[in-house]
N, C-alpha and C positions, 0 to 999 in steps of 0.2 A: 504493500500500500504506500509506504513512504517513498519507494522507488518511483511509483507512478506519479506521486505528487511532485517529486523532484523533476521528472520529465516535463510535467506541465509547466512548472516554474521556468524551466529552461526555454520552453517555447515562448512564454510570455516575455521573457527578458530579451529575446532576440529582436522584438519589434523596435524599430528606430525611434518611434515617438508614442509608445504605449502609455495609457493612462490607468494607474492603479489606485487602490483605495488609500494606501499609505505612502507609496513612493511612485512618482511619475518619471518616466525616462524620456530624455530628449537627445537629439543629435545622433550621429553614427560613428562607428569605428573608434578611433582614438579620441574623438571629440564627443563621445557619448557621456552623459552625466545624468544623475537623478536628483530630484528634489523631494524631500520628505514632507509630508503634511500630517497635521492632526485635525480630527473632526471637531467642529464647533457647532453645537446643537442649536436648532431653531427653537424659538419660544413663542407660544401663543398667548393672546390676551394683552391687555394694557398693563405692563409691568412698571410704568412710570419712568422717571428720569432722575438723574443725579448730577449735581454740579461736578464738572471735571475740568476746571481751569477757566481763566478769564475769557468771556465771550463764547463759551461752548457748554452745551448741556448734552450729556450722553443720552441718546434715545434709541440706540440701535439694537436693543435686546429682542425686538420683534422680527428682525431679519430672519429669513428662512435659513436652514442649515447651510454651512459653507465649510471650507477647510483653510487652515492657516499654515504657512510654512513653518516647519519645526525649527529651522535654523535660518539665520541670515544668509543671503547669497554670498558665496565665497569667491575669492580671486580665481580659483580653479574653474568654477562654473562660468564665471564671466569670460575667462580666456577661451574656454571651449565654445562659448557662444560666438565670440568674435572670430574665432578660427572657422566656425561653420558658415559664416557669412562670405568667406572667400575674399573676393576683390571688393566687396561692399564695405565701406567704412562706417563706423558708428560716428556720424557727424551730422551737422545741420545748422540751422539758424536758431539762436545766435551761436556763433562759433565758440564763444567763451564757455559754453556748456559742455564742450567736448575736448578741451585742451589740456586736461590734467590726467596723469597716470596715477595709480594707487601709490600712496606714500608707504603704506604697510604692505609688503609684497609676499608674505607667507602664503603658501598654497591654500591653506584651510582657514585663514583669517577672513573676516568679512571684507568683501571688496569695498573700497573706500575712495574718497574723492569722486563719488558717483553723483552726477546731477540727477534731478527728477527726470529730465528728458532722456538721459542715458538709460535709466531704469525702465522708462516707458518703452524704449526700443527693445530692450531685453525681453520684457513681458510680451510685446507684440510678436516677437519671434517664437516664444513659447507657444503662443496661440496658432500662428500660421504653420509652424512645424507639425502640429498635431491636427491640422485641418480645421481649426476653429477660426472664428472671426477675430481680427485684431482688436485689442481693447481700446487703443488710443488712435485718434485720427491725425495723420500727418499729411501735409500737402507737399507738392514738389517731387523730387526724385531721391529715393533713398540712396545714401552714400554721397550725396552732393550738398553743396552749401545752401541750397534753397529748401532743404527738407525741414519743414516747420510744423509745429503743433497747431492743431485747430480743434474745434469742439464739434460734437455731434448735434444733430437736431433733436428736438424733444421726442420725436417718434423713434429715433435710434438710441436715445440715451437710456441707460440703466434706470429703471423705475420711472422713466419719463422726466427725471429731475437732475440726475448726475450726468451732466453734459460732457464730462471727461471720458467716461467709460461706456463702451457700446453694450447694449443689453444682451447680446449673444456671445460675449467674450467668456472664455472658460477660465483664463488666468488674468490676474490684475494686481496692481498695488492695492493694499487694503485701504478702505476709507478709514477715517479716524474712529468712527463707531465700530467698525469691524476689528480694528487693531485693539482698541480699548477692551472690547468684549473678550477677545481671545486672551488678553493679558490678565485681566482683573475680575472678570465675571465669574462668581462662584455658584451660580444657579439661583441665588436669592438676592444678591446685591453686588455692588462693586467694592472690591477690597482696595486698601491703600497700596499694598504691595502685591507683586505677582507670585510670591512664594506660596507654597501649598497651604500653609496655615496662617497667612497674612502677617507673619513675623518679619521684622526688618532683615533684609538680606545682609550677609556678611561679605565685606569686600574681599575679593581674591579667592573666595570659597564658593559662595552661591552665585555671585555676579561679579563682573569686572568693572569696578568703579572706584572713585576716590583715590586714584593713582596707585592702587595696590599692585598692579602689574606694570603700568607705565606705557602700555600699548595694547592694541586689540589682541585677545587670545584666540586660539582656534575655536570655531563655533562648537557649542556643545560641551565646553570644558567645565562649566559651572553646574549648578543644580537644576534638575528638571523643575519647571514652573507649574503653576496652578492647572493649566489646561494642556500640559504635555509639551510646551515649547521650551526653548532655551534662549537666554540672552535678550528677552524683550525688556529686561532691565539691564542697562549698562552695555559695555563692549563698544558699540557705535550707535550714534543717532540713526533712526530709521525714517525714511520718507513716508508720509501719508499721501494717499491719492488726493485727499480733500484740500480745498483752499483754506487758508487760515480764517478768513472771514466767511462764515457759513453762508452758502448759497451764491457766492461770488465766483461764478465759473467763467473767468476770463483766462485766456492762454497764459497771460503774464502774471496772474494773481499769485500773491505770496502763498507758499505752501507750509504745512505743518510738519515738524519732525517731533518724534517722541522717543522715549526710552532712555535717554541720557547716554553719554559716552564714558569711556574708560577713565577719563581724567577728572570728572566732576563729582560733586558730593551726592549723597543719597537723595537729596531734595529732588533731583531731576529724574529719579526713578519712580516717583509716586504717581498714582493714577490721576491726580489733579494737576500734573505738570505737563504743559504743552508749550512749544516754542515756535515762534515765527522766524524761520530762517531766511525768508526772502523769496525771490522768484524761482521758478523751476530750473533756471540755469546755474544756480549756485553749486559749486563743488567744494566740499569741505574735507579736511584731513580725517575727520571722524564721522563722516556721513555715509551710510550704506542703505540697504533696503532689504525687505523681506517680501515674498510673493504669497498671495492668497489665491484661492480657487473655488469655483463652484463644485458641488458634489457631482461626480460622474453619474450618468444614467444608470438605472438599476441593472440593465442587461450587461453593461460593461463592468459595473462594480462587482456583480456576482462572480464573474470569471476571474477578473484580474485582482480581486482582493487577496487571492492566494499569494500574490507577490509580497504581501506584508509579512508572510512567514519568514522569508529570507531576511527582511529588515529586522524582525524581532530577534532572530538568531544572531545577526551582526551586532545588535545593541548589547546582547548579553555575553558575547564572546570577549 
């Protein structure tokens, strides 16, 4: 029986862009990589809202089920993405959004100095690689200086209101609601911290902050968080899909970053801490991103969820 399951897993793993329940595979050959996801349950009914920083009220508990990336996107995953593009460069307008290489170059550290626009191109490729609709609208020619972000119409927009994300996209940058829920929602309320028991994280043990390490560590080096993620507190700031000013869906609108970086105090790790980093062209030494996803169709999920067995074995080894 185990041999039969192993054979099925091997068949699933061969797919160039297969979508599984816990780990999705992208790319081909030496440029193949996986992204691990944890499920975030949907909630029914009016569960209210909680203050979560100046100018923002968390109201996303009623979103249907989705998946959050277990880890931040790494330099290795970013490099394999750019290699897969071949002669197409990750560039566009404004050019300043694409002119920095990662400061921290370790293979498994979170990719950094990543602008929102670079993250959007990464996410779009995840979608098109797997035969899905691109999440973000760009006009012009990919790989050329005229490649610029645009917004979708209300008919195309997710929920009819999120003009950044296409309603049919499978992979996307998380909205602030989606990110906050995955980090701090315990099923009844928002916690202050993303630890499993809402205790203050220990720097250099649970999370990478307060200068304990002095640079980003390899993703997953700390403690598992409330909903199965790692490093939603500390390591690097993470881009939110959402504009800082709620509802202001302009291409140049300032964006939110959350989670706090390796060098700042515990204050920046709390659920009520959000930061306006500026327009989507900003590239910072300690800014990276994480990818979220819709839940695969049941027919796909039923077969490919077996791929999670190999992930569980790898985590426990």
